[in-house]
Rosetta silent file (secondary structure, phi, psi, omega in degrees, C-alpha in Angstrom):
SEQUENCE: MTIRIGNGYDIHKLEKGRPLILGGVNIPHELGLLGHSDADALTHAIMDAMLGALSLGDIGHYFPPTDPKWAGADSLELLSQVNQLVRSQGWQISNIDSVIVAERPKLKPHIKTMRDRLSTTLALQPDQIGIKATTNEKLGPVGREEGIAAYAVTLLVKEH
SCORE:     score description
SCORE:     0.000 S_00000001
   1 L     0.000  136.851  176.295    0.000    0.000    0.000 S_00000001
   2 E  -109.502  141.623  178.352    1.230    3.483   -0.854 S_00000001
   3 E  -125.540  153.560  175.162    0.147    6.541    1.102 S_00000001
   4 E  -138.689  141.501  177.054    0.283   10.279    0.442 S_00000001
   5 E  -115.243  137.371  175.242   -0.433   13.174    2.801 S_00000001
   6 E  -132.359  148.587  174.133   -1.628   16.589    1.664 S_00000001
   7 E  -123.496  153.931 -179.284   -2.436   19.766    3.517 S_00000001
   8 E  -141.258  156.761 -179.531   -4.630   22.665    2.511 S_00000001
   9 E  -146.268  144.410  172.704   -5.466   26.151    3.708 S_00000001
  10 E  -152.280  150.832  175.665   -8.020   28.744    2.713 S_00000001
  11 E  -144.159  140.146  175.942   -9.234   32.081    4.025 S_00000001
  12 E  -134.406  148.231  178.931  -12.053   34.317    2.840 S_00000001
  13 E   -74.129  142.284  174.658  -13.127   37.790    3.839 S_00000001
  14 E   -88.322  135.979  179.188  -16.406   38.245    5.736 S_00000001
  15 E  -145.217  151.513  173.030  -18.938   40.665    4.208 S_00000001
  16 E   -69.215  150.435  176.132  -22.549   41.657    4.677 S_00000001
  17 L    83.108    4.861  177.774  -24.986   40.369    2.089 S_00000001
  18 L  -116.382  148.379  174.966  -23.195   37.068    1.474 S_00000001
  19 L   -74.973  150.083  174.641  -24.189   33.611    2.737 S_00000001
  20 E  -100.059  104.515 -178.775  -21.902   31.883    5.237 S_00000001
  21 E  -116.986  123.750  177.805  -21.289   28.434    3.793 S_00000001
  22 E  -136.862  128.202 -178.822  -18.847   26.036    5.443 S_00000001
  23 L    60.186   29.091  179.749  -18.625   22.346    4.638 S_00000001
  24 L    79.423    7.965 -177.414  -21.597   22.761    2.326 S_00000001
  25 E  -110.290  128.004  175.451  -23.809   24.071    5.137 S_00000001
  26 E   -82.430  112.033 -173.903  -25.479   27.491    4.999 S_00000001
  27 E  -102.252  125.497  179.285  -24.984   28.826    8.530 S_00000001
  28 L   -60.804  124.607  179.152  -27.190   31.663    9.787 S_00000001
  29 L  -168.212  152.534 -178.731  -25.017   34.734   10.396 S_00000001
  30 L   -74.400  -13.447  178.185  -25.109   38.434    9.559 S_00000001
  31 E  -123.089  150.962  176.652  -21.881   38.083    7.567 S_00000001
  32 E  -132.104  174.829 -176.120  -20.879   35.669    4.833 S_00000001
  33 E   -90.879  134.547 -178.888  -17.731   34.757    2.977 S_00000001
  34 L   -93.055  131.408  177.956  -16.693   36.702   -0.104 S_00000001
  35 L  -176.203  170.428 -179.190  -15.331   34.798   -3.065 S_00000001
  36 L   -67.188  -41.217  176.721  -15.793   33.953   -6.720 S_00000001
  37 L   -91.948 -148.693  175.532  -17.591   30.701   -5.864 S_00000001
  38 L   -77.883   -2.194  174.575  -19.671   30.194   -2.713 S_00000001
  39 L    63.364   32.774  179.255  -16.395   30.859   -0.800 S_00000001
  40 L   -73.854   92.368 -174.300  -16.675   27.705    1.334 S_00000001
  41 H   -59.722  -37.200 -179.644  -13.253   27.949    3.006 S_00000001
  42 H   -65.093  -49.029 -179.129  -13.474   24.505    4.622 S_00000001
  43 H   -64.862  -36.562  177.939  -14.285   22.694    1.393 S_00000001
  44 H   -64.515  -41.761  178.699  -11.600   24.671   -0.460 S_00000001
  45 H   -63.676  -39.075  178.686   -8.964   23.675    2.125 S_00000001
  46 H   -65.417  -43.696  178.397   -9.983   20.016    1.780 S_00000001
  47 H   -60.718  -43.243  179.423   -9.725   20.180   -2.020 S_00000001
  48 H   -64.657  -35.460  177.049   -6.266   21.726   -1.802 S_00000001
  49 H   -64.665  -42.749  179.377   -5.182   18.996    0.631 S_00000001
  50 H   -63.385  -47.218 -179.854   -6.388   16.304   -1.779 S_00000001
  51 H   -65.539  -41.625 -179.391   -4.684   17.916   -4.764 S_00000001
  52 H   -63.158  -34.882  179.749   -1.509   18.609   -2.809 S_00000001
  53 H   -60.459  -28.728 -178.363   -1.177   14.979   -1.736 S_00000001
  54 L  -108.044   13.131 -179.322   -0.794   14.038   -5.410 S_00000001
  55 L    54.858   42.907 -178.056    1.233   17.123   -6.445 S_00000001
  56 L  -103.481   18.724  178.564   -1.618   18.251   -8.700 S_00000001
  57 L    85.672 -152.308 -178.535   -1.459   21.955   -7.888 S_00000001
  58 L  -128.605  176.626 -174.948   -4.262   23.849   -6.196 S_00000001
  59 H   -65.591  -25.438  177.322   -7.932   24.571   -6.803 S_00000001
  60 H   -62.377  -27.031  177.658   -7.108   27.832   -8.595 S_00000001
  61 H   -70.015  -38.593 -175.866   -5.582   25.743  -11.390 S_00000001
  62 H   -90.921  -32.140 -176.755   -8.797   23.768  -11.925 S_00000001
  63 L  -132.453   67.763 -173.577  -11.377   26.412  -11.002 S_00000001
  64 L   -63.067  138.853  179.610   -9.744   29.806  -11.669 S_00000001
  65 L   -67.582  -10.607  177.699  -11.459   32.834  -10.141 S_00000001
  66 L   -85.532   -9.869 -178.315  -11.008   34.606  -13.480 S_00000001
  67 L   -93.585  115.865 -178.883  -13.325   32.115  -15.223 S_00000001
  68 H   -60.056  -19.732  178.775  -16.991   33.254  -15.118 S_00000001
  69 H   -58.209  -29.088 -176.326  -18.010   29.583  -15.363 S_00000001
  70 H   -97.998    2.933  179.798  -17.165   29.191  -11.656 S_00000001
  71 L   -60.398  123.917  178.243  -18.945   32.340  -10.417 S_00000001
  72 L    71.331   12.227 -176.131  -21.166   31.359   -7.494 S_00000001
  73 L   -59.465  145.648  174.064  -20.221   27.686   -7.881 S_00000001
  74 L   -77.059  117.305 -176.265  -21.292   25.206   -5.206 S_00000001
  75 H   -63.875  -25.310  176.102  -18.033   24.074   -3.624 S_00000001
  76 H   -66.549  -32.858  175.278  -19.425   20.596   -2.956 S_00000001
  77 H   -66.681  -41.065  177.635  -19.761   20.189   -6.726 S_00000001
  78 H   -64.659  -40.568  177.885  -16.133   21.271   -7.127 S_00000001
  79 H   -60.891  -40.491  178.161  -15.119   18.836   -4.368 S_00000001
  80 H   -60.761  -40.346  178.479  -16.879   16.043   -6.228 S_00000001
  81 H   -66.617  -41.279  177.823  -14.835   16.838   -9.350 S_00000001
  82 H   -64.236  -40.649  178.787  -11.570   16.835   -7.373 S_00000001
  83 H   -62.640  -39.602  176.903  -12.565   13.509   -5.806 S_00000001
  84 H   -62.746  -40.227  178.150  -13.191   12.043   -9.272 S_00000001
  85 H   -62.493  -46.307  179.859   -9.728   13.208  -10.360 S_00000001
  86 H   -61.029  -47.009 -178.692   -8.105   11.605   -7.296 S_00000001
  87 H   -66.882  -34.959 -179.760  -10.007    8.339   -7.804 S_00000001
  88 H   -63.815  -20.285  177.882   -9.234    8.284  -11.537 S_00000001
  89 L   -96.331    9.504  175.112   -5.558    8.029  -10.574 S_00000001
  90 L    87.933   11.843 -177.605   -6.245    5.026   -8.338 S_00000001
  91 L  -104.466  153.159  175.119   -6.229    6.828   -4.978 S_00000001
  92 E  -132.457  150.942  175.943   -8.797    6.826   -2.190 S_00000001
  93 E   -78.105  126.447  171.516   -9.222    9.045    0.833 S_00000001
  94 E   -83.781  -50.747  176.115   -8.375    7.280    4.077 S_00000001
  95 E  -162.371  164.023  177.372   -9.302   10.246    6.234 S_00000001
  96 E  -129.883  137.797  171.682   -9.495   14.033    6.435 S_00000001
  97 E  -127.095  137.457 -175.251   -8.805   16.186    9.468 S_00000001
  98 E  -146.208  160.370  176.469   -9.657   19.877    9.454 S_00000001
  99 E  -136.446  131.232  171.792   -9.915   23.003   11.572 S_00000001
 100 E  -103.858  132.645  179.948  -12.100   26.041   10.973 S_00000001
 101 E  -113.196  112.673 -177.899  -10.859   29.250   12.611 S_00000001
 102 L  -153.827  138.869  175.928  -13.626   31.787   13.285 S_00000001
 103 L   -73.630  -42.317  179.747  -14.518   34.095   16.148 S_00000001
 104 L  -147.370  158.002   -7.617  -18.237   33.870   15.374 S_00000001
 105 L   -77.922  175.531  174.797  -20.691   32.269   14.920 S_00000001
 106 L   -67.151  127.366 -174.430  -20.427   29.182   17.094 S_00000001
 107 L  -100.092  -15.751 -176.976  -19.853   26.325   14.677 S_00000001
 108 H   -51.466  -42.527 -179.311  -20.192   23.297   16.969 S_00000001
 109 H   -64.979  -13.418 -175.819  -23.953   22.915   16.294 S_00000001
 110 H  -105.899   -7.050 -172.794  -23.235   22.639   12.539 S_00000001
 111 H   -63.925  -41.993  179.744  -20.278   20.240   12.530 S_00000001
 112 H   -60.573  -43.561  179.331  -22.317   17.013   12.257 S_00000001
 113 H   -65.101  -39.135  176.289  -24.211   18.378    9.237 S_00000001
 114 H   -60.287  -47.101  179.986  -20.920   19.490    7.642 S_00000001
 115 H   -59.963  -42.319 -179.812  -19.460   16.003    8.150 S_00000001
 116 H   -64.064  -44.002 -179.749  -22.577   14.416    6.667 S_00000001
 117 H   -65.348  -44.679 -179.661  -22.540   16.679    3.579 S_00000001
 118 H   -66.774  -42.385 -178.576  -18.825   16.188    2.980 S_00000001
 119 H   -66.600  -36.827  176.444  -18.958   12.424    3.545 S_00000001
 120 H   -64.207  -46.156 -179.895  -21.888   12.062    1.138 S_00000001
 121 H   -60.650  -38.705 -175.796  -20.071   14.113   -1.514 S_00000001
 122 H   -94.642   -0.151 -177.026  -16.883   12.078   -1.108 S_00000001
 123 L    56.606   46.933  177.609  -18.591    8.679   -0.622 S_00000001
 124 L  -118.926  167.228  170.781  -16.931    8.289    2.788 S_00000001
 125 L   -81.485  145.112  179.815  -18.158    7.385    6.244 S_00000001
 126 H   -54.582  -31.711 -178.601  -18.676   10.444    8.489 S_00000001
 127 H   -75.444    0.083  173.247  -16.037    9.146   10.920 S_00000001
 128 H   -89.033   -2.921 -177.836  -13.436    9.487    8.152 S_00000001
 129 E  -123.925  115.652  175.539  -13.843   13.274    8.332 S_00000001
 130 E   -99.632  131.691  176.044  -12.706   15.243   11.353 S_00000001
 131 E  -132.435  123.922  175.948  -13.867   18.843   11.710 S_00000001
 132 E  -120.207  156.122  176.257  -12.881   21.035   14.609 S_00000001
 133 E  -130.320  139.664  178.263  -13.669   24.698   15.208 S_00000001
 134 E  -145.998  170.744  174.666  -11.651   27.196   17.192 S_00000001
 135 L  -103.559  174.165  175.357  -11.207   30.934   17.550 S_00000001
 136 L  -105.813   19.287  177.212   -8.100   33.012   16.949 S_00000001
 137 L    53.310   38.334  177.529   -8.393   34.549   20.432 S_00000001
 138 L    64.885   16.445  179.951   -9.189   37.947   18.845 S_00000001
 139 L   -99.401  142.425  175.001   -5.752   38.021   17.163 S_00000001
 140 H    69.243 -172.748 -176.570   -5.140   38.939   13.512 S_00000001
 141 H   -62.857  -35.497  177.665   -7.712   39.358   10.738 S_00000001
 142 H   -69.225  -41.706  178.814   -9.673   36.265   11.781 S_00000001
 143 H   -63.740  -29.659  177.546   -9.663   37.443   15.396 S_00000001
 144 L   -86.673    6.706  179.785  -10.982   40.845   14.296 S_00000001
 145 L    62.028   35.467  174.859  -13.775   39.011   12.428 S_00000001
 146 L   -88.197  -18.902 -178.591  -12.529   40.174    9.049 S_00000001
 147 E  -165.107  178.018  175.676  -12.505   36.614    7.717 S_00000001
 148 E  -129.831  136.938 -179.882  -12.697   32.891    8.361 S_00000001
 149 E  -117.989  158.191  175.656   -9.852   30.450    7.720 S_00000001
 150 E  -143.815  144.523  176.379   -9.710   26.692    7.391 S_00000001
 151 E  -122.850  144.186  177.455   -6.918   24.119    7.463 S_00000001
 152 E  -144.992  148.141  173.741   -7.169   20.529    6.250 S_00000001
 153 E  -130.664  139.614  176.290   -4.971   17.462    6.058 S_00000001
 154 E  -133.777  147.501  174.251   -5.840   14.321    4.124 S_00000001
 155 E  -111.222  121.752  176.491   -4.326   10.876    3.870 S_00000001
 156 E  -105.911  144.108  179.496   -4.705    9.166    0.491 S_00000001
 157 E  -126.142  150.077  178.141   -4.098    5.448   -0.016 S_00000001
 158 E  -138.527  124.336  175.912   -3.450    3.365   -3.120 S_00000001
 159 L   -78.615  141.581  178.348   -3.537   -0.424   -3.260 S_00000001
 160 L   -88.449    0.000    0.000   -0.800   -1.974   -5.386 S_00000001
């Protein structure tokens, strides 16, 4: 068995008038994430971790923000495409671990739904996806509630 590890990171600015979508879940909040797609920072970090594990670049290569085709795109759809690419090369996800960094809103009540949406999209069991949420202790742009960041690590496996 061969294994590969990838890590990913994403951050998006918070703005009024935008939905707050994380892990494919629309979370009630007065601010949402700004981006070319739905700006789902968690899903973007997971995609970058998957791509990075196989040295396939980053999501900007596959879904450039300059391409109007991806404007407002559902990040779970993009994740599905990245998963197809990974599987087409003979790899499978063993597990994903992630952290969302946000001062507000409280994300704990939404984590199970995020895991369920991501696991359905990736054809995984929910216990193969770890999602944690923390604050930045009021430090930096995330701490000042200017944005939300996410980190992800994934382990890919390939049977010989």
